[in-house]
C-alpha positions as CSV (number, residue, x, y, z in Angstrom):
1,M,0.0,0.0,0.0
2,K,2.7,2.3,1.0
3,R,4.7,1.6,-1.9
4,R,1.7,1.6,-4.1
5,G,0.7,4.9,-2.5
6,A,4.0,6.3,-3.0
7,V,3.8,5.3,-6.5
8,N,0.4,6.8,-6.7
9,I,1.8,10.0,-5.2
10,K,4.7,9.8,-7.5
11,R,2.5,9.2,-10.4
12,T,0.2,11.9,-9.3
13,G,3.2,14.2,-9.0
14,N,4.3,13.1,-12.4
15,R,0.9,13.7,-13.7
16,L,1.0,17.1,-12.1
17,V,4.4,17.8,-13.6
18,M,3.4,16.6,-17.0
19,S,0.3,18.7,-16.8
20,N,2.3,21.7,-15.8
21,M,4.8,21.0,-18.6
22,Q,2.0,20.6,-21.1
23,H,0.5,23.9,-20.0
24,H,4.0,25.5,-20.3
25,L,4.5,24.1,-23.7
26,E,1.1,25.2,-24.8
27,Y,1.8,28.7,-23.5
28,T,5.2,28.8,-25.1
29,S,3.7,27.7,-28.4
30,S,1.0,30.3,-28.1
31,C,3.6,33.0,-27.4
32,R,5.6,31.9,-30.4
33,K,2.5,32.1,-32.5
34,L,1.7,35.5,-31.2
35,L,5.2,36.6,-31.7
36,L,5.2,35.2,-35.2
37,I,1.9,37.0,-35.9
38,L,3.3,40.2,-34.4
39,A,6.5,39.8,-36.4
40,L,4.4,39.3,-39.5
41,I,2.4,42.4,-38.7
42,F,5.4,44.5,-38.0
43,S,7.2,43.2,-41.1
44,T,4.2,43.9,-43.3
45,G,3.9,47.4,-41.7
46,A,7.6,48.1,-42.2
47,F,7.2,47.0,-45.8
48,L,4.2,49.1,-46.2
49,C,5.9,52.1,-44.6
50,S,9.0,51.5,-46.8
51,Y,6.8,51.2,-49.8
52,S,4.9,54.4,-48.9
53,R,8.1,56.3,-48.4
54,A,9.4,55.0,-51.8
55,S,6.1,56.0,-53.3
56,L,6.3,59.5,-51.7
57,S,9.8,60.0,-52.9
58,I,8.8,59.1,-56.4
59,A,5.8,61.4,-56.2
60,T,8.0,64.2,-54.9
61,I,10.4,63.9,-57.8
62,N,7.4,64.6,-60.0
63,T,5.0,66.9,-58.2
64,I,3.5,67.7,-54.9
65,Q,-0.2,68.3,-55.3
66,G,-1.0,71.3,-53.2
67,E,-1.1,75.1,-53.0
68,A,1.0,77.6,-55.0
69,P,3.9,79.3,-53.2
70,Q,3.3,82.7,-51.7
71,I,5.7,85.6,-51.8
72,L,6.3,87.4,-48.5
73,D,6.2,91.2,-48.2
74,T,9.8,91.3,-47.2
75,T,10.8,89.9,-50.6
76,D,9.6,93.1,-52.4
77,A,12.3,95.2,-50.8
78,K,15.0,92.8,-52.0
79,V,13.7,92.8,-55.5
80,L,13.2,96.6,-55.7
81,Q,16.8,97.1,-54.4
82,G,18.1,95.6,-57.6
83,I,16.5,98.2,-60.0
84,Y,19.0,100.1,-62.2
85,F,18.6,102.7,-64.9
86,N,19.8,102.0,-68.5
87,L,21.1,105.1,-70.1
88,K,21.1,104.6,-73.9
89,L,24.6,105.1,-75.3
90,S,23.7,104.0,-78.9
91,D,21.3,101.7,-80.6
92,D,23.2,98.6,-79.5
93,K,24.7,99.7,-76.1
94,N,23.4,100.9,-72.8
95,L,25.1,102.1,-69.6
96,A,23.7,100.7,-66.3
97,I,23.4,103.4,-63.6
98,T,22.5,102.5,-60.0
99,P,20.8,105.2,-57.9
100,N,22.2,105.9,-54.4
101,Q,20.9,104.2,-51.3
102,N,18.4,107.1,-50.8
103,R,16.9,106.4,-54.2
104,I,18.3,109.6,-55.7
105,L,19.8,110.0,-59.1
106,N,21.6,113.0,-60.4
107,I,21.1,113.4,-64.2
108,A,21.7,115.9,-67.0
109,Y,19.3,118.9,-67.4
110,N,18.5,117.8,-70.9
111,T,17.6,114.3,-69.9
112,S,14.3,113.0,-71.2
113,P,12.3,109.9,-70.2
114,S,13.1,108.4,-73.6
115,D,16.8,108.3,-72.7
116,Y,16.3,105.6,-70.1
117,S,15.0,102.1,-69.7
118,F,15.1,99.9,-66.6
119,G,16.6,96.6,-65.5
120,V,16.9,94.5,-62.4
121,N,19.9,92.8,-60.8
122,L,18.2,89.7,-59.4
123,P,18.8,89.2,-55.7
124,T,19.6,85.9,-54.1
125,L,16.4,84.6,-52.4
126,S,16.1,82.0,-49.7
127,N,13.3,79.8,-48.6
128,D,12.6,82.4,-45.9
129,D,11.3,84.7,-48.6
130,I,8.4,82.5,-49.5
131,L,5.5,80.6,-47.8
132,D,4.6,77.2,-49.1
133,N,2.2,75.1,-47.0
134,D,3.4,72.0,-48.9
135,G,6.9,72.2,-47.5
136,D,8.3,72.9,-50.9
137,Y,11.4,75.1,-51.4
138,L,12.7,77.5,-54.0
139,A,13.8,76.2,-57.4
140,N,17.6,75.8,-57.7
141,T,17.5,77.8,-60.9
142,N,15.3,80.5,-62.3
143,N,13.5,80.9,-59.0
144,L,12.8,84.6,-59.5
145,V,11.3,85.9,-62.8
146,I,10.7,89.5,-63.8
147,D,7.6,89.6,-65.9
148,N,7.3,93.3,-66.7
149,I,8.8,96.7,-65.8
150,T,6.8,99.9,-66.2
151,S,7.6,103.5,-65.3
152,E,5.6,106.6,-64.5
153,W,7.6,109.8,-64.9
154,R,6.6,113.1,-63.3
155,D,8.1,116.6,-63.8
156,A,8.9,119.1,-61.2
157,S,5.2,120.2,-61.2
158,D,4.1,116.6,-60.6
159,N,2.7,116.3,-64.1
160,V,2.8,112.9,-65.6
161,I,5.1,112.6,-68.6
162,D,4.9,109.9,-71.3
163,P,7.8,107.4,-70.9
164,N,8.7,108.0,-74.6
165,S,8.8,111.7,-74.3
166,K,11.8,113.7,-75.4
167,T,10.9,116.7,-73.2
168,W,13.8,117.8,-71.0
169,L,13.3,117.0,-67.3
170,G,15.4,120.0,-66.3
171,S,15.7,123.6,-67.1
172,N,18.5,124.9,-69.3
173,V,21.0,125.6,-66.5
174,C,23.6,126.5,-69.1
175,N,21.6,129.5,-70.1
176,A,21.2,130.7,-66.5
177,E,17.6,129.5,-66.3
178,S,16.6,128.9,-62.7
179,Y,16.3,125.3,-61.5
180,R,12.7,124.2,-61.8
181,G,12.9,121.5,-59.1
182,D,13.3,117.8,-58.8
183,S,11.4,115.3,-61.0
184,S,10.6,111.7,-60.2
185,V,10.0,108.3,-61.7
186,K,8.0,105.5,-60.2
187,V,9.2,102.1,-61.3
188,T,6.8,99.1,-61.0
189,L,8.0,95.5,-61.2
190,S,5.7,92.5,-61.9
191,Y,7.4,89.3,-60.9
192,H,6.8,85.7,-59.7
193,I,8.8,82.9,-58.1
194,N,9.2,79.2,-58.9
195,T,9.6,76.3,-56.4
196,E,11.5,73.1,-57.1
197,Y,8.6,70.7,-56.9
198,G,4.9,71.3,-56.3
199,D,1.8,71.6,-58.4
200,P,1.4,74.5,-58.9
201,R,5.1,75.4,-58.5
202,T,4.6,79.0,-59.7
203,S,3.4,81.9,-57.5
204,E,0.8,84.4,-58.6
205,I,2.4,87.4,-60.3
206,R,3.1,90.1,-57.8
207,E,3.6,93.9,-58.2
208,A,6.0,96.1,-56.3
209,S,6.9,99.7,-56.8
210,T,9.4,102.3,-55.7
211,T,9.9,106.0,-56.6
212,F,13.3,107.6,-57.4
213,K,14.0,111.3,-57.1
214,L,15.8,112.9,-60.1
215,I,17.9,116.0,-59.8
216,A,18.5,117.4,-63.2
217,D,20.8,120.4,-62.5
218,D,24.0,119.4,-64.3
219,G,25.2,118.4,-67.8
220,I,27.2,119.3,-70.9
221,C,26.8,122.9,-72.0
222,Y,29.1,123.4,-75.0
223,I,31.2,121.5,-77.5
224,R,34.1,123.9,-78.1
225,P,36.0,123.6,-81.4
226,G,39.8,124.3,-81.3
227,V,39.3,127.6,-83.1
228,L,36.6,130.0,-82.0
229,A,37.3,132.7,-84.6
230,L,34.4,134.5,-86.4
231,N,34.6,136.1,-89.8
232,T,33.9,139.6,-88.6
233,K,35.8,142.5,-87.3
234,G,37.1,141.7,-83.8
235,G,35.8,138.2,-84.2
236,W,38.9,136.4,-82.8
237,P,40.1,137.8,-79.5
238,D,42.5,134.8,-79.1
239,A,44.5,135.8,-82.2
240,P,47.8,137.8,-81.8
241,S,45.9,141.0,-82.3
242,D,42.3,142.3,-82.1
243,P,40.8,142.7,-84.5
244,A,42.5,139.7,-86.1
245,P,44.2,140.6,-89.4
246,W,43.6,137.2,-91.0
247,G,41.4,138.4,-93.9
248,S,38.2,138.3,-91.9
249,E,37.9,142.1,-91.9
250,M,37.8,142.1,-95.7
251,T,35.5,139.2,-96.1
252,A,33.4,139.9,-92.9
253,R,29.8,138.9,-93.1
254,P,26.8,140.3,-91.2
255,D,25.9,136.9,-89.9
256,P,29.2,135.3,-88.8
257,Y,27.5,132.5,-86.8
258,D,24.2,130.8,-86.3
259,P,22.9,132.1,-82.9
260,N,20.7,129.0,-82.4
261,Q,23.8,126.8,-82.6
262,F,26.9,128.8,-81.7
263,K,27.9,131.1,-78.8
264,P,30.9,133.4,-79.4
265,R,33.8,132.6,-77.1
266,A,32.1,129.4,-75.9
267,G,31.4,127.1,-78.9
268,Y,28.4,125.1,-80.1
269,Y,25.5,124.5,-77.7
270,A,25.5,120.9,-76.6
271,W,21.9,120.5,-77.6
272,A,22.2,122.2,-81.0
273,T,21.8,120.3,-84.2
274,D,21.7,120.9,-88.0
275,Q,18.5,120.6,-90.1
276,N,19.0,116.8,-90.1
277,G,19.1,116.6,-86.3
278,Q,22.9,116.0,-86.1
279,P,25.1,117.8,-83.5
280,F,28.7,119.1,-84.0
281,P,30.8,117.8,-85.6
282,T,29.4,116.3,-88.8
283,F,32.7,116.9,-90.7
284,G,35.9,115.2,-89.6
285,F,39.5,115.8,-90.5
286,P,42.9,114.8,-89.1
287,E,44.0,117.0,-86.2
288,G,40.5,118.5,-85.7
289,R,40.2,118.9,-81.9
290,F,37.4,120.0,-79.5
291,R,36.6,120.1,-75.8
292,I,33.5,119.0,-73.8
293,V,32.5,121.9,-71.6
294,P,30.1,121.0,-68.7
295,K,28.2,123.3,-66.4
296,N,30.8,123.2,-63.7
297,P,34.6,123.5,-64.0
298,I,36.1,120.9,-66.4
299,S,38.3,119.5,-63.6
300,Q,35.2,118.3,-61.6
301,Y,34.4,115.6,-64.2
302,T,35.9,112.6,-65.9
303,Y,35.7,112.0,-69.6
304,E,35.7,108.6,-71.2
305,L,35.4,107.5,-74.8
306,V,32.9,104.6,-74.6
307,K,32.3,104.3,-78.3
308,N,35.1,105.2,-80.7
309,P,34.8,103.9,-84.3
310,N,38.2,102.8,-85.7
311,S,39.8,104.4,-82.6
312,A,39.6,107.7,-84.6
313,L,39.5,110.0,-81.5
314,V,42.2,110.3,-78.9
315,S,42.4,112.2,-75.6
316,T,44.9,115.1,-75.7
317,V,45.1,115.9,-72.0
318,R,48.1,118.0,-71.1
319,S,49.4,118.5,-67.5
320,I,50.1,122.2,-68.2
321,N,46.5,122.9,-69.0
322,P,43.8,121.5,-66.7
323,D,41.0,122.3,-69.2
324,S,42.6,119.9,-71.7
325,K,41.2,117.1,-69.5
326,S,38.1,117.2,-71.7
327,E,39.9,117.6,-75.0
328,F,39.9,115.1,-77.9
329,K,41.2,115.2,-81.5
330,F,40.9,113.1,-84.6
331,N,44.2,111.2,-85.1
332,G,43.9,110.4,-88.8
333,N,42.2,107.0,-88.6
334,V,39.2,107.1,-90.8
335,P,36.0,106.3,-88.9
336,P,33.1,104.6,-90.7
337,K,30.5,107.0,-92.0
338,G,27.5,107.5,-89.7
339,Q,28.7,105.4,-86.8
340,D,28.2,107.0,-83.3
341,F,31.0,108.4,-81.2
342,V,30.0,108.4,-77.6
343,I,31.8,110.3,-74.8
344,L,30.7,109.7,-71.2
345,V,31.0,112.5,-68.7
346,T,30.8,111.8,-65.0
347,N,30.6,114.3,-62.2
348,I,33.2,113.2,-59.6
349,N,31.1,114.4,-56.6
350,T,27.5,113.6,-57.5
351,K,28.3,110.6,-59.8
352,A,25.9,112.1,-62.3
353,K,26.5,110.7,-65.8
354,F,25.7,112.2,-69.1
355,I,26.8,111.5,-72.7
356,Y,27.7,113.4,-75.8
357,R,27.0,111.5,-79.0
358,F,27.8,112.5,-82.6
359,S,28.6,110.9,-86.0
360,L,30.3,112.0,-89.2
361,N,28.8,112.6,-92.6
362,K,32.1,113.7,-94.2
363,W,35.7,112.8,-93.8
364,I,38.2,115.2,-95.5
365,Y,41.9,114.8,-95.5
366,F,44.9,116.8,-96.8
367,I,48.0,115.8,-98.8
368,P,50.9,118.1,-97.9
369,V,53.2,119.2,-100.7
370,N,56.5,120.9,-100.3
371,S,56.0,123.7,-102.8
372,W,53.8,126.6,-103.7
373,G,51.1,124.2,-104.6
374,V,50.4,121.9,-107.6
375,S,48.4,122.0,-110.7
376,F,44.8,120.9,-110.8
377,D,45.6,117.7,-112.8
378,V,48.4,116.7,-110.4
379,A,46.2,117.3,-107.4
380,K,43.3,115.4,-108.8
381,Q,45.6,112.5,-109.7
382,M,46.9,112.3,-106.1
383,C,43.3,112.1,-104.7
384,S,42.3,109.5,-107.3
385,A,45.3,107.4,-106.5
386,N,43.7,106.8,-103.1
387,G,40.3,106.1,-104.6
388,D,39.0,109.4,-103.4
389,R,37.9,112.7,-105.0
390,F,38.1,116.5,-104.9
391,P,35.5,118.2,-102.7
392,V,32.9,120.6,-104.0
393,R,32.8,124.1,-102.6
394,A,30.0,123.4,-100.2
395,E,32.0,120.6,-98.5
396,L,34.7,123.1,-97.6
397,T,32.7,126.3,-96.8
398,N,29.2,127.8,-96.5
399,S,30.3,131.1,-98.0
400,P,27.5,132.6,-100.1
401,Y,29.7,131.6,-103.0
402,A,29.6,127.9,-102.1
403,T,26.4,127.5,-104.1
404,K,26.4,130.4,-106.4
405,D,29.0,131.6,-109.0
406,L,31.3,134.5,-108.6
407,S,31.1,137.0,-111.4
408,F,33.8,137.6,-114.0
409,S,34.5,140.9,-112.3
410,D,35.6,138.9,-109.2
411,E,38.3,137.1,-111.1
412,G,41.6,137.9,-109.4
413,N,39.8,139.2,-106.3
414,L,40.9,137.0,-103.3
415,W,38.5,138.6,-100.8
416,P,35.1,139.5,-102.2
417,A,32.8,141.1,-99.7
418,T,31.0,138.7,-97.4
419,D,32.9,135.8,-99.0
420,S,33.6,133.8,-95.9
421,A,32.4,130.9,-93.8
422,K,29.6,131.2,-91.2
423,R,29.9,129.2,-88.0
424,A,27.2,126.6,-88.3
425,I,26.8,122.8,-87.9
426,G,26.9,121.1,-91.3
427,G,28.2,124.3,-92.9
428,G,31.2,122.7,-94.6
429,L,34.6,122.2,-93.1
430,T,35.5,125.9,-92.4
431,G,31.9,126.6,-91.4
432,E,31.9,124.0,-88.7
433,W,35.5,124.2,-87.5
434,G,36.5,127.8,-88.2
435,K,40.0,128.7,-89.5
436,V,41.1,125.2,-90.3
437,Y,44.7,126.2,-91.0
438,F,45.4,126.8,-87.3
439,Y,44.6,123.3,-86.2
440,A,47.9,122.0,-87.7
441,P,49.7,125.0,-89.3
442,K,52.8,124.6,-91.5
443,N,54.2,127.5,-89.6
444,S,54.8,126.3,-86.0
445,G,54.5,129.9,-84.8
446,D,50.9,130.1,-85.7
447,K,49.5,128.4,-82.6
448,F,46.4,130.1,-81.1
449,D,43.3,129.2,-79.3
450,M,43.2,125.6,-78.2
451,M,46.5,124.9,-79.9
452,K,48.5,127.6,-78.2
453,D,50.0,125.3,-75.5
454,V,50.3,122.2,-77.5
455,P,54.0,121.1,-77.6
456,D,55.7,121.3,-81.0
457,S,56.4,117.6,-80.7
458,D,52.6,116.9,-80.6
459,M,51.7,119.4,-83.3
460,K,51.5,118.2,-86.9
461,Q,52.3,120.5,-89.7
462,I,49.6,119.8,-92.4
463,F,48.0,123.0,-93.6
464,N,49.2,125.8,-95.8
465,Y,47.9,129.3,-95.3
466,D,46.4,129.2,-98.8
467,Y,43.7,127.8,-101.1
468,Y,42.6,124.2,-101.8
469,F,41.2,122.9,-105.1
470,T,37.6,121.9,-105.6
471,S,36.2,119.9,-108.5
472,E,34.0,122.7,-109.7
473,I,34.7,124.9,-112.8
474,S,34.3,128.6,-112.4
475,P,32.7,131.0,-114.9
476,N,36.1,131.0,-116.5
477,P,36.2,127.6,-118.2
478,N,40.0,127.4,-117.7
479,K,39.9,127.9,-114.0
480,Y,38.5,125.9,-111.1
481,Y,37.1,127.2,-107.8
482,S,39.3,126.8,-104.8
483,V,38.6,127.6,-101.1
484,G,40.8,129.2,-98.5
485,M,41.5,127.2,-95.3
486,V,41.4,130.3,-93.1
487,E,38.4,132.4,-93.9
488,G,36.7,129.8,-96.0
489,N,36.5,132.2,-99.0
490,V,35.9,131.0,-102.5
491,I,38.0,132.2,-105.4
492,M,38.6,131.4,-109.1
493,E,42.0,129.7,-108.7
494,P,44.5,131.6,-110.8
495,N,47.2,128.9,-111.0
496,E,48.3,126.4,-108.5
497,A,46.7,125.3,-105.2
498,Y,46.8,122.7,-102.5
499,I,45.2,119.3,-102.1
500,S,42.2,118.2,-100.0
501,C,40.4,114.9,-100.7
502,V,37.0,113.6,-99.7
503,K,37.0,110.0,-98.4
504,Y,33.2,110.0,-98.1
């Protein structure tokens, strides 16, 4: 019994142990199943998450469907800060001018709205300059686009001026007119931004404006040719005596200059033009020199050749003469006909910039001869050898006899009354430039006006104090007209003369 009981107990214990073990195994198996299920769930979830991320990445590469980006107000200031003025130098070239930090620009008195256009130096934007609820960011390239630029000009009386107007913004301060006040221009930009992704990725077009104050109280007043002489009594105070005994007394004319174009002792008005709208000079020749004369002293400005066809102009600044800082001359290189020369003048203090622009219709050169002149045939042959021709009278002078004949009674008369050039743009070589001989005289002692302090080493000796052939026959069929290179007087050439040739 005891042993059986013990066995029974033992068996009972074993049964209990086995039962416990069975429960333990069943529990362990259940846990493993649960873990397996959970692992499967997490694995599937991870896969789905991974798949979703991959899908989002692919979608992002293409587009994010959402809202358009918005431009913040602070962005306007950055964009407006980049506005600059384009001053037209020529048909194919502009000069960019940036106003100062106070949005003030000093300009020439004779500036008009049509002289300017506008551009924008694009700023560097960051993602802080936009608001995009989709979390998108600025495009790596072309993220800021200027769609349009408009301007509204107003004069000193606050009247609106057409942007294409050629009306001066300032008063003529060169003629002692009082300053009429500041003008202004309001510049309006239309622009948008682009983001890298997103649909839509382009913002709405935004407008931003700013106003610039324009001070038009400066500029170029005169273009002064190297010789200021007039063909009238006492018309050349810079000559060695007054009145100048250079033939002008005998050929004096009642209208020695065009008052709408020329001011005695000053030069041509910077705004003056001939009947075709061209300013001085329209005739060019080797050694022809002139100065730019601004409102204030010449030394307060810089002078730069920004367009110089065939490098035909050179600066002739001389340390002994401060006013030569604005002086230029033709060096003999032949510029193309009708191409613009552009000289940029900058006020050192105010940074105001203004330009002088001109082009040539005629180029005349001279062939020196070491004698008392040559015959008509020899002279003509020398011009023809270069593929060029003799001038007609009107290309050398605007004397009354440039277009009408002298009478037979004038034959042998070297100084008929009123037979001289009148200072006027387009009035022939001596009409525009004055006493041409003195620009490069054969006699080195004849240095006056602008040439008086030019060193002999820099002074070419080209011109004879004499007459130059033209291609036109006088009333005497055996004689041709010739023109004097001092007074611009026309005569019937009695024998030999000197050589001038027309390139174009």
